[in-house]
C-alpha positions in Angstrom: 0.0 0.0 0.0 1.1 3.5 -0.7 0.6 6.4 1.7 0.1 10.0 0.4 0.8 12.7 3.0 -0.9 16.1 2.6 1.2 18.8 4.1 -0.4 21.1 6.6 1.7 24.3 6.3 -0.1 26.2 9.1 2.1 27.0 12.1 1.0 25.9 15.6 0.9 28.7 18.2 2.8 29.4 20.4 5.5 27.1 18.9 5.6 28.8 15.5 6.2 25.4 14.0 4.2 23.0 11.9 2.2 20.3 13.8 4.2 17.5 12.1 7.4 18.7 13.8 6.0 19.0 17.3 6.6 16.1 19.7 3.7 13.9 20.7 4.5 11.1 23.2 8.2 12.1 22.9 8.3 11.6 19.1 7.9 14.1 16.3 4.4 13.7 15.0 5.6 12.6 11.6 7.7 9.8 13.2 4.6 8.7 15.1 2.7 8.5 11.9 5.5 6.6 10.1 5.9 4.0 12.9 2.1 3.3 13.1 1.8 2.9 9.3 5.0 0.9 8.9 3.3 -2.5 8.8 0.9 -1.3 6.1 2.7 1.1 3.7 5.8 0.3 1.6 6.0 3.6 -0.2 5.1 7.2 0.6 4.7 10.6 -1.1 4.3 14.1 0.3 2.1 16.7 -1.5 2.2 20.4 -0.9 -1.0 22.4 -0.8 -2.4 22.7 -4.4 -0.5 19.6 -5.7 -2.6 17.1 -7.6 -3.0 13.6 -6.4 -0.9 11.1 -8.4 -2.6 8.6 -10.6 -2.0 5.1 -9.3 -3.6 1.6 -9.4 -2.2 0.7 -6.0 -4.2 0.9 -2.8 -3.6 4.2 -1.1 -4.0 5.8 2.3 -4.2 9.6 2.1 -3.9 11.7 5.3 -3.1 15.2 6.5 0.2 15.4 8.4 -1.3 17.1 11.5 -3.1 13.9 12.5 -2.2 11.9 15.5 -3.4 8.3 15.4 -2.5 5.1 17.0 -2.2 1.5 15.8 -5.6 0.5 17.3 -7.4 3.1 15.3 -5.6 2.5 12.0 -6.2 -1.3 12.4 -9.9 -0.8 12.9 -10.2 1.8 10.1 -8.3 -0.3 7.5 -10.1 -3.5 8.5 -13.5 -2.0 7.9 -12.5 0.0 4.8 -11.1 -3.2 3.2 -14.4 -5.0 3.9 -16.2 -2.3 2.0 -13.9 -2.6 -1.0 -14.9 1.0 -1.8 -13.2 4.4 -1.1 -13.7 5.4 2.5 -13.1 8.5 4.7 -12.6 8.5 8.4 -15.6 10.0 10.2 -16.9 10.5 13.8 -20.3 10.7 15.2 -21.2 13.9 17.1 -22.3 11.6 19.9 -18.8 9.9 20.3 -17.9 11.2 23.9 -14.1 11.2 23.4 -14.3 13.0 20.0 -17.0 15.5 21.2 -15.3 16.4 24.5 -11.6 16.4 23.5 -10.9 16.3 19.7 -13.6 18.7 18.3 -13.1 21.7 20.6 -10.5 24.3 19.3 -10.2 22.4 16.0 -10.8 23.4 12.4 -9.7 20.2 10.7 -13.0 18.4 10.7 -15.8 18.8 8.0 -19.4 18.7 9.3 -21.6 16.4 7.3 -25.0 16.1 8.9 -24.5 14.5 12.3 -21.0 13.3 11.3 -17.6 15.0 11.3 -15.2 14.0 8.6 -11.5 13.7 9.3 -8.7 14.2 6.7 -7.9 10.5 6.4 -8.9 8.5 3.2 -8.5 5.0 2.0 -8.7 4.1 -1.7 -8.6 0.3 -2.3 -8.2 0.5 -6.1 -5.9 3.6 -6.2 -6.5 7.1 -7.6 -7.6 7.6 -11.2 -7.3 10.3 -13.8 -9.4 13.4 -13.2 -9.4 13.1 -9.4 -7.1 15.9 -8.4 -7.8 16.4 -4.7 -9.3 14.3 -1.9 -12.3 16.7 -1.8 -13.0 15.9 -5.5 -13.4 12.2 -4.7 -17.1 12.4 -3.9 -17.5 8.6 -3.8 -15.5 8.3 -0.7 -18.1 7.3 1.9 -17.8 8.2 5.6 -16.6 5.4 7.7 -17.4 5.9 11.4 -14.9 4.2 13.7 -15.9 4.7 17.3 -13.2 5.6 19.8 -14.6 3.2 22.4 -14.4 5.8 25.2 -14.3 5.1 28.9 -15.2 7.7 31.4 -12.3 8.2 33.9 -12.4 10.6 36.8 -9.2 12.4 37.8 -10.3 15.0 40.4 -13.2 15.8 42.7 -14.2 19.4 43.0 -14.9 20.5 46.6 -17.9 22.7 47.3 -15.8 25.8 48.1 -14.0 25.8 44.7 -16.9 26.1 42.2 -20.6 26.5 41.9 -20.7 23.1 40.0 -19.3 20.3 42.1 -18.5 16.7 41.3 -16.0 14.6 39.6 -13.8 16.0 36.8 -13.6 13.3 34.1 -11.9 12.5 30.8 -13.5 10.5 28.1 -10.6 8.1 27.5 -10.5 6.4 24.1 -9.2 2.9 23.6 -8.2 3.9 20.1 -7.2 7.4 19.1 -7.3 9.9 16.3 -7.0 13.6 16.8 -6.0 16.6 14.6 -3.3 18.7 16.2 -4.7 22.2 15.6 -4.0 23.8 19.0 -1.4 23.4 21.8 -4.3 22.0 23.9 -4.5 19.0 21.4 -0.9 18.1 22.3 -2.0 17.9 25.9 -5.0 15.8 24.9 -2.9 13.5 22.7 -0.2 13.0 25.3 -2.3 12.6 28.4 -5.9 11.6 27.5 -5.3 9.8 24.2 -1.9 8.6 25.2 -1.1 7.8 28.9 -4.7 7.4 30.0 -5.4 5.2 26.9 -2.4 3.0 27.7 -3.7 2.6 31.3 -7.2 1.7 30.0 -5.8 -0.9 27.7 -3.8 -2.4 30.5 -6.8 -2.7 32.7 -8.8 -4.3 29.9 -6.1 -6.8 29.3 -6.0 -7.7 33.0 -9.8 -8.4 32.9 -9.7 -10.4 29.6 -6.4 -12.3 29.8 -6.0 -14.3 33.0 -2.6 -15.6 31.9 -1.4 -12.0 31.6 -2.6 -11.3 35.1 -0.8 -14.4 36.4 2.4 -13.4 34.7 2.4 -10.0 36.3 1.7 -11.5 39.7 4.4 -14.1 39.3 6.9 -11.4 38.2 6.1 -9.2 41.1 6.6 -12.1 43.5 9.8 -13.2 41.9 11.3 -9.7 42.0 9.9 -9.0 45.5 8.1 -5.9 44.4 4.7 -4.4 44.5 2.8 -5.4 41.3 2.8 -2.0 39.7 6.6 -1.7 40.3 7.6 -5.0 38.6 9.5 -5.1 35.3 6.4 -6.2 33.4 5.0 -2.7 33.9 8.1 -0.5 34.3 10.2 -0.8 31.2 13.7 0.5 31.7 16.3 1.2 28.9 20.0 0.7 28.8 22.6 2.3 31.1 20.2 3.8 33.6 21.0 4.7 37.2 18.0 4.5 39.5 18.3 5.0 43.2 16.5 2.2 45.1 14.7 4.8 47.2 12.9 6.1 44.1 9.3 4.9 43.6 8.2 4.1 40.0 4.8 2.7 39.3 3.7 1.4 35.9 2.7 1.4 33.2 5.9 3.5 32.8 8.5 3.5 30.1 12.1 4.9 30.7 14.6 5.5 28.0 18.3 5.0 27.8 21.0 6.8 30.0 18.4 8.0 32.5 19.3 9.1 36.0 16.6 9.0 38.7 17.7 10.0 42.2 16.4 9.3 45.7 12.9 10.2 46.7 11.6 10.6 43.2 8.0 9.4 42.6 7.0 8.5 39.1 3.6 7.1 38.1 2.4 6.2 34.6 4.9 8.4 32.7 7.0 8.3 29.5 10.6 9.3 30.2 12.9 9.8 27.2 16.6 9.2 26.8 19.3 11.1 28.7 16.9 12.5 31.2 18.1 13.6 34.7 15.5 13.5 37.5 16.8 14.8 40.8 15.8 14.1 44.4 12.2 14.3 45.5 10.7 15.1 42.1 7.0 14.2 41.6 5.9 13.0 38.2 2.4 11.8 37.4 0.8 11.1 34.0 3.5 13.2 32.3 5.7 12.9 29.2 9.4 14.0 29.7 11.3 14.5 26.4 14.9 13.4 25.6 17.6 15.4 27.4 15.4 17.1 29.9 16.6 18.0 33.4 14.4 18.2 36.4 16.2 19.5 39.6 15.1 18.6 43.1 11.4 18.9 44.1 10.1 19.6 40.6 6.4 18.5 40.3 4.7 17.6 37.0 1.1 16.5 36.8 -0.4 15.7 33.4 2.3 17.8 31.7 4.4 17.5 28.6 8.1 18.7 28.5 9.7 18.4 25.1 13.4 17.6 24.5 16.4 19.4 26.1 14.3 21.6 28.4 14.8 22.3 32.1 12.3 22.9 34.8 14.1 24.2 37.9 13.6 23.3 41.5 10.3 23.8 43.4 8.4 24.5 40.3 4.9 23.0 39.8 3.4 22.4 36.4 -0.1 21.0 36.0 -1.7 20.2 32.6 0.9 22.2 30.8 2.9 21.9 27.6 6.6 23.1 27.5 8.5 23.3 24.2 12.0 22.2 23.4 15.2 23.9 24.6 13.3 25.9 27.2 14.1 26.9 30.7 11.5 27.5 33.4 12.9 29.2 36.5 12.8 27.9 40.1 9.7 28.3 42.3 7.4 29.0 39.3 3.7 27.9 39.4 1.5 27.3 36.4 -2.1 27.5 37.7 -4.8 25.5 36.1 -8.1 26.6 37.7 -10.0 29.9 37.6 -10.8 31.1 41.1 -14.0 32.6 39.8 -16.2 30.3 37.7 -15.3 31.8 34.3 -14.9 29.5 31.3 -11.4 28.9 30.2 -10.4 30.0 26.7 -7.4 28.9 24.6 -5.9 29.5 21.2 -7.8 27.5 18.6 -6.7 26.3 15.1 -7.3 29.8 13.7 -5.1 31.5 16.4 -8.2 32.9 18.2 -9.3 32.5 21.8 -12.2 30.0 21.9 -13.8 28.0 24.7 -11.4 25.2 25.6 -14.1 22.9 27.0 -11.8 22.1 29.9 -12.7 23.1 33.5 -9.0 23.0 34.4 -6.1 23.6 32.1 -2.5 24.8 32.6 -0.4 27.0 30.3 1.9 26.5 27.3 5.4 27.7 26.7 7.0 27.6 23.2 10.4 26.6 22.1 13.7 28.3 23.1 12.2 30.3 25.9 13.8 31.5 29.2 11.5 32.2 32.2 12.9 33.7 35.4 12.3 32.4 38.9 9.0 32.8 40.8 6.6 33.3 37.9 2.9 32.7 38.3 1.2 31.8 35.0 -2.6 32.0 34.9 -4.6 29.1 33.3 -4.5 28.6 29.5 -2.0 31.4 28.9 0.7 30.9 26.3 4.2 32.2 25.9 5.5 32.4 22.4 8.7 30.7 21.2 12.0 32.7 21.8 10.6 34.8 24.6 12.7 35.8 27.6 11.0 36.9 30.8 13.1 38.3 33.6 12.0 38.0 37.2 11.1 41.6 38.4 8.5 43.5 40.2 6.8 44.3 36.9 6.9 40.7 35.7 5.7 38.2 38.2 2.2 37.3 37.2 1.4 36.3 33.6 -2.3 37.1 33.1 -2.3 37.3 29.3 -0.7 35.6 26.3 2.9 36.7 25.8 4.2 37.2 22.3 7.8 37.7 21.0 7.4 41.5 21.0 6.8 41.4 24.7 10.0 39.6 25.5 12.2 41.4 28.1 15.5 40.8 26.2 14.6 43.5 23.7 15.4 46.0 26.4 19.0 45.0 26.5 21.8 46.2 24.3 23.1 42.7 23.9 19.7 41.2 23.0 21.2 39.4 19.9 22.8 36.9 22.4 19.4 35.3 22.4 18.7 34.4 18.8 15.2 34.0 17.4 15.0 30.4 16.2 11.2 30.1 15.6 9.9 33.2 13.7 6.3 33.4 12.6 5.4 32.6 9.0 6.7 35.4 6.7 9.1 36.7 9.3 12.8 36.2 9.8 15.2 36.9 12.7 16.6 40.0 10.9 13.2 41.6 10.4 12.3 41.5 14.1 15.3 43.3 15.7 
């Protein structure tokens, strides 16, 4: 089968980078797509906007390069599409809880078709024929609804003094995942809800359905003298790692190569990349830590993504946040995730506008190549654009609005060019902004 990749040239704010190049589950999105489709596709072709589809007699999978999908979804989609023996397009029902609650808000990549929403993923069993220039021109591609098989999972209980609406905060966790990355919030959803929570849901399903798997885990825990969630069946550790025996690591967790984890660290259901250093008493829960990251002592991450080669300094708390690559967050900073007054949270959508995030709690987002001073307080859902430097000062302690490159504090310095702009907006260059 051949895969044809439609390039999405839009830049994702605040990263100023195409979605395909942003990391999801500690891999560039394009690499995630390649790995998932490796068992099916032997050849690939990329098309820029406006390029015509090639004529071919071979079965084809056509998709936009801002899509995150996993093997479970692709398996189900291709199985059903091949049974039809007719062109098919991925679709979702408006009643699908995981799609309605997490994928649809803030997105502009789905096409409404009655009570369905069409995704930019097509399958053509007999190839593409002359006269069919774009996927939209292929009117015979019928919608194929693949349910995400969502499971409601609670993650927090709201006390009466915190909101006028009390009760459990829940995620609709899919057992198979597809989501268009149109907003930084979708990276959080893909990593945490459609990634780590989905992995946990599949693990629990397998425990219920496969008694031999359950026995193997119990036997491994007994043999290693560990609590079940700490055994090597659930905590996968790479090569050349140094882990203090006083660290607590609960699975399902995966740890890369050359990782150092010091005493007192607590890690639960995380993905840890290669060459990561986690210092004493760090707390990591349901988080993704990219390659080369450094977490000094008492750093706390909850449902947070940190991309490669970034550092979050000591005594800093990040909840439901996304931090870009090569970024420094100063000591004692706090990214809040809950409005003290019951106002709805808004976040940047696929058009770069503030829209309802459909999330009662949500942290902030910092782009690539940023430097944040110590003691910052960042309000919920605020963003800091790539290449920004914020000094700790009386004037700059509370971040209550989105920060763009022009607001960066390093512009005030005569030696501002020591911090180069690596991620300009479309149409801009580093030289144009000084």
